[in-house]
N, C-alpha and C positions, 0 to 999 in steps of 0.2 A: 376634106379631100381624102385624108387617110382612112376615115371610117367608110367612105364610099368604096375605096379600093379594097378594103377588107370584106365588105359586103359582096362585091363582085367576085372576089376570090372564093368566098364561102359558097356562093351559088354555083360557081364553076366546079368546085370540089363535090358538091352534092350531085350535080349533073353527071360527073364522071363516075361517081359511085353507083348511081342508078343504071348507067350504061354498062358497067361491069357486072352488076347483078343480072341485068337482062341477058347479057351475053352468057353468063353462067347457066341461066335457066334454059336458054336455047341450046346449049351444048350438053345438056343433061343426057340426052339420047346418045350422043356420040361417046360420052364417057362410059355409059353403061354398056355400050357395044364393045368398047375397048376392054373393059373389065371381063366381059363374057368371053372374048377371044383369048384372053390370058395375060393381058398387061397387068403388071403389078401396081399396087397403090403408090409405091414410091416413084415409079416411073411417071404416073399420071400427075402426081404432085410436082415432080420436077419439070414436066412439060408446062403445066399451068404457071408455075413460078417463073420459068424462063420467058414465057410469053408476056407475063405482067411486067417483068423486069425490062424487057425490050421496049414495051410500050412506055414505061416510065422514062427510060433513057432517051427515047426519041422525043417525048414530050418535053423533057428537060432541055435537050439540045435546041429544039425549036424555040422554047421560052427564052433561053439565054441568047440565042441569035436575034430574036426580036427585041429583047431588052438592050442589047448592045447597040 
């Protein structure tokens, strides 16, 4: 039972990773436009980090709520 749970968790993590990669590729144009307009690299990194952190916090909150 534990091995099955770990397998499902591994598949979910791989799926999330591929979704984040696809989102990054889709946002490549947006990021290049922001750089052309004058946004700094640090600002872009901070924005992407904030979005990823918010996604992780929301996912963790939902996971804990479902686990409870």
